[in-house]
C-alpha positions as CSV (number, residue, x, y, z in Angstrom):
1,M,69.2,-34.8,39.6
2,K,65.9,-35.4,37.7
3,R,66.0,-31.8,36.3
4,V,69.6,-32.3,35.1
5,L,68.6,-35.6,33.4
6,I,65.6,-34.0,31.7
7,L,67.8,-31.1,30.4
8,V,70.3,-33.5,29.0
9,F,67.6,-35.6,27.3
10,V,66.2,-32.5,25.6
11,L,69.7,-31.5,24.3
12,I,70.5,-35.0,23.1
13,S,67.2,-35.7,21.5
14,S,67.3,-32.4,19.5
15,N,70.7,-33.3,18.2
16,M,69.5,-36.8,17.3
17,I,66.6,-35.6,15.3
18,S,68.7,-33.3,13.3
19,K,71.6,-35.7,12.6
20,A,70.1,-39.2,12.7
21,Q,66.7,-39.0,11.1
22,R,66.7,-42.6,9.9
23,N,68.9,-44.1,12.6
24,F,66.2,-45.4,15.0
25,G,64.6,-48.7,16.0
26,L,61.1,-49.8,16.9
27,H,60.4,-52.9,19.1
28,V,57.5,-54.8,20.6
29,G,57.3,-57.7,23.0
30,A,56.5,-58.9,26.5
31,S,57.2,-57.2,29.8
32,I,57.7,-59.8,32.5
33,P,57.5,-58.8,36.1
34,V,60.3,-60.1,38.4
35,G,61.1,-59.9,42.1
36,D,58.8,-57.9,44.3
37,F,56.8,-56.6,41.4
38,A,55.6,-60.1,40.5
39,N,55.0,-61.1,44.2
40,D,51.6,-60.3,45.8
41,N,52.8,-61.2,49.3
42,S,55.9,-58.9,49.5
43,D,55.9,-55.6,51.4
44,Y,56.8,-54.0,48.0
45,G,54.9,-56.5,45.9
46,G,52.6,-55.7,43.0
47,G,51.2,-59.1,42.0
48,A,51.7,-58.1,38.4
49,T,51.4,-60.4,35.4
50,T,53.1,-60.5,32.0
51,G,52.1,-57.6,29.8
52,L,53.0,-55.5,26.8
53,N,56.1,-53.6,25.8
54,V,56.3,-51.1,22.9
55,G,59.2,-48.8,22.4
56,V,61.3,-46.6,20.2
57,K,65.1,-46.0,20.4
58,Y,67.3,-43.5,18.6
59,F,71.0,-44.1,17.9
60,I,73.8,-41.6,17.4
61,P,77.0,-43.5,16.2
62,L,80.2,-42.3,17.9
63,S,82.7,-42.0,15.1
64,S,85.6,-42.2,17.6
65,H,84.5,-45.6,18.8
66,K,83.5,-48.1,16.1
67,G,80.4,-50.0,17.0
68,L,79.4,-47.7,19.8
69,S,76.3,-45.5,19.7
70,L,74.7,-43.0,22.1
71,T,71.0,-43.9,22.6
72,L,67.8,-42.3,23.7
73,G,64.8,-44.6,24.2
74,V,61.2,-44.4,25.3
75,D,59.2,-47.5,26.3
76,Y,55.5,-48.1,27.2
77,L,55.0,-51.0,29.6
78,N,51.6,-52.2,30.6
79,N,51.0,-55.0,33.2
80,G,47.8,-56.2,34.8
81,L,47.2,-58.0,38.0
82,D,47.8,-61.8,38.2
83,Q,44.9,-64.1,39.1
84,A,46.0,-64.5,42.8
85,S,45.8,-60.8,43.3
86,K,42.4,-60.6,41.6
87,D,41.1,-63.4,43.9
88,M,42.5,-61.5,46.9
89,V,40.5,-58.4,46.0
90,K,37.3,-60.3,45.7
91,E,37.9,-62.2,49.0
92,Q,38.0,-58.8,50.8
93,T,34.5,-57.8,49.9
94,P,32.3,-57.7,53.1
95,S,29.4,-60.0,53.8
96,G,26.0,-58.8,52.6
97,V,27.4,-57.5,49.3
98,S,26.1,-59.0,46.0
99,D,26.6,-58.6,42.2
100,V,30.2,-57.7,42.6
101,V,31.9,-56.5,39.4
102,V,35.6,-55.4,39.5
103,N,37.6,-53.3,37.0
104,Y,41.1,-54.1,38.1
105,T,44.0,-51.7,38.1
106,D,46.8,-51.9,35.5
107,Y,50.4,-50.8,36.0
108,I,51.7,-48.4,33.4
109,N,55.4,-47.5,33.2
110,V,57.0,-45.2,30.7
111,P,60.8,-45.1,31.1
112,V,62.8,-42.5,29.2
113,L,66.4,-43.6,29.1
114,M,69.7,-42.4,27.7
115,G,72.7,-44.7,27.4
116,L,75.2,-46.5,25.2
117,N,74.8,-49.4,22.7
118,Y,77.7,-51.5,21.5
119,K,77.3,-53.7,18.4
120,I,79.8,-56.5,17.7
121,P,79.7,-57.9,14.1
122,V,80.0,-61.7,13.9
123,T,79.3,-62.1,10.2
124,Y,78.2,-59.7,7.4
125,S,74.5,-60.2,8.3
126,F,74.7,-61.1,12.0
127,S,75.7,-59.0,15.0
128,L,75.5,-59.1,18.8
129,F,74.9,-56.1,20.9
130,A,74.9,-55.0,24.5
131,D,73.5,-51.7,26.0
132,A,73.0,-49.9,29.3
133,A,71.0,-46.8,30.0
134,I,69.9,-44.5,32.8
135,G,67.0,-42.1,33.0
136,F,63.6,-41.7,34.7
137,N,60.5,-43.7,34.8
138,Y,56.9,-42.3,34.9
139,S,54.7,-44.8,36.7
140,A,51.0,-44.8,37.1
141,M,48.2,-47.1,38.2
142,T,44.8,-47.0,36.5
143,D,41.7,-46.7,38.8
144,M,40.4,-49.8,40.4
145,V,36.6,-49.7,40.3
146,I,34.3,-52.1,42.3
147,S,30.6,-52.0,41.6
148,Y,28.2,-53.9,43.8
149,K,24.9,-54.0,45.6
150,Y,24.4,-53.6,49.3
151,L,20.9,-54.3,50.6
152,G,19.7,-53.8,47.1
153,T,21.3,-50.4,46.7
154,P,23.9,-50.1,43.8
155,I,27.2,-48.7,45.0
156,K,30.4,-47.9,43.1
157,S,33.8,-47.7,44.9
158,T,36.8,-46.2,43.1
159,M,40.4,-46.2,44.2
160,S,42.6,-43.7,42.3
161,F,46.4,-43.3,42.5
162,T,48.8,-40.4,42.0
163,P,51.4,-41.0,39.3
164,L,55.1,-40.8,40.3
165,T,58.5,-40.4,38.6
166,Q,61.7,-42.2,39.8
167,L,65.2,-42.8,38.6
168,A,65.4,-45.9,36.3
169,Y,68.1,-48.2,34.9
170,Q,68.2,-50.6,32.0
171,F,70.8,-53.3,30.9
172,G,70.4,-55.6,28.0
173,V,71.8,-57.9,25.3
174,G,70.6,-59.0,22.0
175,M,71.2,-59.9,18.3
176,M,70.7,-58.1,15.0
177,I,70.0,-60.0,11.8
178,D,70.6,-58.5,8.3
179,N,71.4,-55.2,10.0
180,N,67.7,-54.5,10.4
181,Y,65.9,-57.0,12.6
182,T,66.6,-57.3,16.3
183,I,65.9,-59.6,19.3
184,G,66.6,-58.1,22.7
185,L,66.5,-59.1,26.3
186,H,66.6,-56.3,28.9
187,S,66.5,-55.9,32.6
188,N,64.5,-52.8,33.7
189,L,65.0,-51.4,37.2
190,L,62.3,-48.8,37.4
191,G,62.5,-47.6,41.0
192,T,60.5,-47.9,44.2
193,H,57.3,-46.0,44.2
194,S,55.0,-45.0,47.1
195,F,51.6,-44.4,45.5
196,K,49.2,-42.2,47.4
197,A,45.6,-43.2,46.9
198,K,42.1,-41.7,47.2
199,A,38.9,-43.6,47.6
200,T,35.6,-42.4,46.2
201,Q,32.2,-44.0,47.0
202,S,29.1,-43.1,45.0
203,S,25.5,-44.2,45.2
204,S,22.2,-42.7,44.0
205,G,23.8,-39.3,43.1
206,Y,25.8,-39.1,46.3
207,S,29.6,-39.1,46.2
208,Q,32.3,-38.9,48.9
209,T,36.1,-38.9,48.4
210,S,38.7,-39.4,51.1
211,D,42.5,-40.0,51.3
212,V,43.6,-43.5,52.0
213,P,45.6,-43.5,55.3
214,T,48.5,-45.7,53.9
215,T,50.5,-45.6,50.7
216,M,51.0,-48.5,48.3
217,D,54.7,-49.2,48.0
218,L,55.9,-50.9,44.8
219,K,59.4,-51.9,43.7
220,I,59.1,-52.1,40.0
221,D,61.5,-54.5,38.2
222,M,60.8,-56.4,35.0
223,V,62.5,-58.2,32.1
224,T,61.5,-57.3,28.6
225,L,61.8,-59.7,25.6
226,S,61.2,-58.0,22.3
227,V,61.6,-58.2,18.6
228,G,62.2,-55.1,16.5
229,I,63.3,-53.4,13.3
230,R,66.0,-50.8,13.0
231,F,66.0,-48.2,10.2
């Protein structure tokens, strides 16, 4: 299924670039975790906090259906850990450890989605729109690095995660002003990911890496609120 979607995206995007060079939009806003992704106590929880959303979307108007366009969009979503999750990490440091410095992990998601956008004119300079899309989401977690001293010896522990790709869905509504400026609210269902991790511990030129025996399961859902401009 993923290979078929990728092939369709390549075919559609090549057609869009050749026929709709100026028919695209840029947007920026907030990515707000919801459900398990915002919960640090759930089995599929991530303890994520509100982050950044930046994206671009291409439009191909369908002449046979007025107001309807085919879309191809790419978003970059970056979310950090909330304070409760950060506190939980520090609480797990063992006794005898001092000078703890933590570089916390960030969640990075890049959904590539194909769908439909329907624009409803209300006045000459004001329109409403709704859209829906399906595609795949590339999800990654940046390394979590904990530096500390144990019995006076500096040690650095690094947890790294393998990126994953899953099916993703998006649904949204919004408004367009002066046929150029947009405000959009979208629900992003980005899949359930089981991240495999490796732990590396280094000290005084010595380093050892081992697989973590359990996976980190995340159900990644978020709402994005953005403003944009359409050319």
